N, C-alpha and C positions, 0 to 999 in steps of 0.2 A: 504493500500500500504506500502511495506517495504522501499520505497523511497518517498521523499516529492515532490509532483507534484502540479502545479498550477491547478486551476479549468479548464482552457482551455485544458491543457495537459491531464487531467483525462478524459475529454469528448472525446478527440481524441483517447485515448487508448481504451475507451469503444466502440467506433465506429469500431475500428480495430478488437477488440475482437468479436463484434457482426457479423462482416463480416466473420471472421474465423469460427465462430460457424455455420453460414449458409452453409459454405463449408465443415463443419465437419472435419476441419484440425487443429491440435495443432499449437499454435502460441505464439511467445515470443518476447519481447523487449530486445535487447542485445547490449553490447558494450559501446561505448562512452557516450551515454545518461545516462546509469545506473551509470557508473563510475563518471561522472561529477556531477550528482545529489548528490551522496554520498559525493563528495568533496565540494558541495555547489558552484559549478562553473556554470555560465550561459551556456545554451546549447539550440540549436534549430534544431539539426539533430537527427533523430530517425532511428535506424536500426531494421527492423522487419524480423524475421526468422519464416517461417512456414514449417511444415513437409508436403510439397505438392508443389503446383504451386504458386510461389510468384507473378508472373505477373497477374494471374487470381485473386488473393487476392487483389492486388492493384486496378484492374479495379472495382471490387465489392465495395471496400472501397470508390472509387471516386464517385460512384453513390449516396453516402450518403450526398452529398453537392449540393446546388443550388445557384450559378452556379457551375458546376463541375470543379475541379481544373485541371491544365495542367498535363498531364501524359506522361512520356517517358519510353518506355520499350526497353530492350536490350536482344533479344531472345537468342543470342549466349551465353550470360552470365546468363540467367535466372533471370534477375533483372528488377525492375521497380522503377521509381522515381516520386514522387508527391510533388509539391510545393504548400503550403497553405499560403495565405496572410490574411490580416485583414478582407477582404470581406467574405472569406470562413468561417472565425472564428467568424463572427458577432461582430466584434470589431470596434473601431474607424477607419474609412477608412484612416485617416491621420497617423495612427500608422504603422510604418515600420516593426513591429514584424511579423515574419512568421516562418514556419517550413518546413523543407525538410525531407521527409520520403522515405527511401529506403526499398523495399520489395525483399526478396530472398528466395528461397527454401533451406531447410537444405541440406548440402552436405558434402561429404568427398573428399579428394584430394590426388593425388599421383604425384610426381615430378620426372623428369629425371635429370641427372647430369648436363646437359648443358643448361637448360632453367628454368626460374622461372615461366613459364606458366604451370600450373598444368593440369593434366587430372582430370576432375571433374565428380563426380557421385552423384546421389541422395543418401542421407544418413539420419541417425537419428539425432535428436536434439543433442544427446551426441556427435556424430561424428562432428557436427558443432562447438560445444564448444571446442573440442580437437584441431581443426585446427586454433583456435584463436592465435594471436601472444603473448599476455601476460595475466597473470592471472587476472589483473585488467580490461581487456577488454573481458574476458570470462564470466563475471557475467551477469545474465539475470533476467528479471521479467516475470513471467508467465502471459499470457493474456487469460488463459483458465478458464472456468466456475468453475471448482472444486477448483482451488487455485489462482484465479485472484489476482495479486499484490504481490505474494510471490517471494522472492529473491532466485534464484537458483545459488549456488556458489560452484561448485565441487572442485575448486582448491584454496580455501581460499583467493580469491582476495580481499575480504573486509579487511582481516587481513593485507594483503600486502599494501592496501591503508593506513591503520592505521600506519604501519611501514614505509610508504613512500619508498617502494622498488619495483623494477621491476623484475619480474621473468617470465619465459615461462611455459605454462602448461605442455608441453612435455620436454624431454631432449633438452637443448638449442642448442646443436650441430645439432640435427635433425631439429629443428625449423629454424635455420639460413642457413643450407645447403639447405633445401627445398625452402625457400624464403629469399634470402640475403637482400632484401630491409628492412626486419624486423630489421636488425642491425642498420640501420639509424633511423628507427622508434623508437627503444629503446633509442637511444641518443636524438632524438627529444622529446619524452615523458619525459625523465629525465630532459631535459632543460626546457620545458614548465611547468612541474609540480614541478620542483625542487626536484626530487626523486633521490635516489641512484639506481644504477644498481647492482643487486645481483652479488657477486663475481664470481660464477660459470658461470653465464650468460655473464658477461663481458669477462671472459677468452675465452668463446666460440666465442665471437665477434672477439677477437684478432686472434684466431686460424683460423677463417673462413673469415677473411677480404678480401682475394683475390677473394672470390666468388662474390664480388660486381661487378666484371667485366661483369657478365652476365646480369646486370640490365641496363635498358636504361638510357641514360644521362638525359632525361626529368624527369624520376621518381626520380633520385638521386638529381637533382637540386630542384625539388619540395620539398623534405624533407629538403634540405639545406636551402632553403628560409624560411621554417617554423621555423627552428632553429634560423636563423638570426632575425626573427620577435618576438622571445621570449623576455620576460622582461629583462633577463640577458643572452644574447647569448653566452657570453664567456664560460659558463658552457658546452655548446655543443661543442665548438671548442677545449676545453681541452680534452673532451672525444673522439672526432674525432682524435685528435693527438695521444692520448695514445693508442687508439684501433688499429692504423695503417691504418684506413680508409682515413684520410685526405691526406696522402702521395699518395694514389691511385686516389682520386677524385679531389684533388686540390693541386698538388705538389708545385705550386708556393708559396702557403701560408706556407707550411711546411719548405720551404727554408729560411723563416724569423727567424727560430729557431737559438738560439746560440749567445753567447757573446764571442768575440775573444779578446785576450790580446797579445800585443807586447810591449816589454820594459816597462811593467807595465801600459800601456795605453790600456784601453778597451772601448768598446761601449756597449750600452744597448741591451738586447735581444729584437729584433724588433717584434718577435712573441707575446710576452707577452705585449709589449707596444701597439701593434695593438689591442689586446683584451681589454685593458683598454680604448683605444679610442672608440672602438665599444660599450662598455658598457656605456661610457659617452654620446655618441650620442643617444643610446637607451633610456636614461633617458629624452632626450629632444624631440624625435620625433619617431613616428611609421613608418615613411616613409622607405620602403624597400631599395630604391636607395640611400638615405642618409647613410644607414647602409652599403651598398655595397661600397660607397665612403670611409667610415671609414676603411673597410677591405682592400681596395686597395691603400690607400693613400701612403703607404711606400713600396708597393709591389716590387719596383725596387731597393730597398736598397741592396739586395744581389749581384746584377749584377753591381752596381755602387760603391761598397765598395772598398776603397783604403786606404793604410796606408802611412803616411808621418811622418818622424822622428821628424819634428818640430811641425806640427799641429795635429798629431795623426790621428785618423780615420775620413775619409770624405766620403760623399755620394753625391758628386756634380752631379747635373742634374737628381737626382732620380725622381723628379716630372715630368720632360719631358719624360724620358724613361718610367716611370710608366704610363703616359697618353697614350703612344704608345702601351703599353701592354694591356690596357683595352679592345679594340675590340677583340684581340686574345683570352683573357680569357672569354669574353662574348660568343664568337663563340664556344669555347671549351666546355663551360657549357650549351650551347644552351639557353642562356639568350637573351632577345630581342636586336636586333641590330638597335635600333631606337633612339628616343629622350631620352629614359631612359639611354641608354649606353652613349650617348653624354653628358648627365648631369653628370654622374659619371666621365667621362673622363675630363670634365671641372673642377670638384672638385679636382681631383688628380693633374691636371696641376697647379691649382691656390692655393693649400693649404698652400704654404709657403709665399705667397705674403703678407697677413696681418701680419704675424709674422715678415717679413723683415721690415715692416713699423715701428715696435716698436724698431728697432735697429738703426734707423737713425733719423736725424732731418726731420721729416715728412713734405713734401711739398704738396701744393695743387695739383701740377701736378701729383705726385705719387698717391694721393688719387683719382684724376679724372680717371687716367688710370685703377686703380683697379675697380672703379665703372663701367667704360665702359666695361671692360673685363668680369666682373662677371654678369653684367646686372641684370635681375630680380632674379638671384640666389645668390645675395650678402648675404642675411640673412642666407641662408643655409650654405654658405661658412664660415661665422663667427661662426656658431654652430660647424662646423667641426674643425675650428682652435682653438676654446676654448676647445673642447674635446681632442685636440692633446697635451694639456699641462698636462702631467702625472707625472711631477717631484715629488719625495717624499720630496724634500727640500721645506718646507712650506714658507720660506722667498722668495726663487726663484719663486715659484708658485704664491705667492701674487704679486710679482713685475710684472710677465707676465700678470696677470689678470688686474692689474692697467693700464698697457700699452695698453691692448686691449680696456679698457674703453676709453682711450684717442683716440685711433684710431677710435672707433665707434663715438665719439663726433665729430672728424674732418670730418668723412664721412657724418654725418648728416648735418654739417655746409655747406660742399661743395655741397651736394645734394640739399639742400634748395636754394642755390645760383645759381647753374649751371644746375639743373634738368637733370642729366646724366643717371638716371636709365632708362632702355629700350631706350637708346639713338638712335635717327635716325638723319642722317646728315641734317642740316638745308637747305642745297642746294644739290639736288639730282644729280646723273650723267646725267639724262635726261635733267635737267634744264641747266647744263653746256653745253651739246651738242647743245641744242637749242639756247643758248646765243651766241655761236661762230660758229654755222653752222657745227658742227663736227659729224662724225660717231664715234662709239666706237673705242678708240685709247689710246695710252700711255699717251697723254697729259691730257685726262679726268681723268685718275687714279691719275696722279701727282697732279692735282688741288684738287681732293677729299681728298687725303691723307694730303695735305698741310692744308686744312681747318680743318681736324680732329686734326692734331698736333697743330695748332694754338689755337684751343679751349682748348685742353688738357694742353697746356703750359700757358694758361691764357692770351694769346696775344689778343684774341678777345672774345666777349661774345658769349654764345651759343644761338644765334637767327638768323633769316633769314637775317635781314638787315646787321648785322656785317659780316656774312659769305659771302653775295653777294658782298659787297664792297671788302672784302679780295680776293674773286675769281677774280674780275676785275684786281686787282693789280698783282696777281700771273700770270694771263693770259698775262699781258704786259711783264713780265719777260720771258715768253715762246714765245713772238712775235705773240700772237694770237689777232685778232681784233674782237670785238663784231659785230654781225649782226645788221644792221640798222633796 
C-alpha cells in the first residue's frame, strides 16, 4: 500500500476490492481518507468510487459481514452509506471505533449558472477525479487486482500536501463558478489543516464571492461551524474577511472591523479583538456554542458606539443589545433556536459582569447575584471572561488575571456558604398560595421576589425555615392572613 493503513482498514479495503472484483467493476478509495493518511491524521470515513453501480457494490460488500451492517442508499444521488462498528470488525465491543463508508459510481457533472445542483452523468474514473474540489482531495488508491494499493495522483496532490497548499484540479474560476460552496470548503480546509490557499485560487474566490448567494444557508453554516471548531478558527475568519465572503454570509461580524480616532482618542479594532477571544476560548474548550458566544460577545459594539469628548469612546449597553441580536443572527444563519441559542444569549448578556466585579469592592450580594444569574453556566462564563482579556500590556493583563482569581475565590466562598448554583426558591409560589389561600396574583410574585432579594442581600439564609419565616413577615406587610 502507498498509504499506511491499520490491519482492520486493510481487511476492509480487501473486502471492498473482492466485492468489486465479483462485479467486474474498477474500484478506488478516494479523497479525505487518502489525504489524511498521508498527513498522519486520524480518519474513519472512507469514500469509494466504482466505475459502475455504487449502490449495488455497497449491498454486495455488506453481505461480507455477520451480522450485516446498516445500509442506507440514496437512489437519486446514486450513493450508499454503510456504518461499521466494533461488532462488525470483530473488535472489543466496548471500543467506540467505527467506520463510515460511502459508495458512489464514477460520474461527471455539468452546472447551470443559477444553481449549484449539477446535472450528473455516468463517467470514467478520470472524469470523477476532475470534478474533485482540490488536488489534495483528488488522490486515490486503486483497489483493483492489477495495482491494488497504488496511489493515483494526476494533479500532484501529494506535492501540494508537502507544500501545504490548496489548489483546484481545474481552473479555479470554473471550479468555484460550478460549485460556490467549494470557496468555503477551501477556507475550511486551510483553517483545519493550517494550509495556504494558492494565490490564483484565492483570487478566484474573491472574484466569485457573490456566487455564494446560490448556496443554501444550511450548507454555508455547516462549513462555518467546521471553521469555528478548528484548532485556530481565527485563520478562517481572516480568510473569510479578505475573500469578501464574510460580508455576504455574516455582515454583522464584518461591521466589527475598524478602529476610529477622534481628537487623538481611538478604540481597538473589535474584529481582531473578537478573533483573539475566539482563539483563547478554542484553547480551553471544543464546545461549538462557547465559541459562538466568543464570536458574538461584542457583536453590538458597532451599533452602541458613541464618542464623548471627556470619556472618549463608549459602548454602553452593548451586552444587552448584543443579547437581543443573538436570536436574529441564529435565525438568519439557521442555527438552532433552542437551549443552545439561549446559552449563547446568556453568555453575551453576562460577559461583563465578572469583569465589573474586579473594578469595585466586591460584595457578597454582587457575587450571589452573578451566581444566581449564571446558574450552572458560571464556569463557562468565567472561561469567556478570561478569554476576553486580550491586552498587549503585560502588566495590565496580569492585574486583570489576578483580579479574576480573587473573584473566583469569592465565588467559591459564597457558593460553599449559600449553595446558589442551580438555585431554586426555598419557598415555592404554590406553597405561598397554599399558606394564604390565594390564587395566582400580584401578591404571590411580590413575596417570591422579596424572598429572593433577601437571600441575595444576605438578610436571610438560603433555606426553607428562614425563607418561610420571612414570607410570614412580608405577608403581614401586605395585610395577608395565613390559612388556619
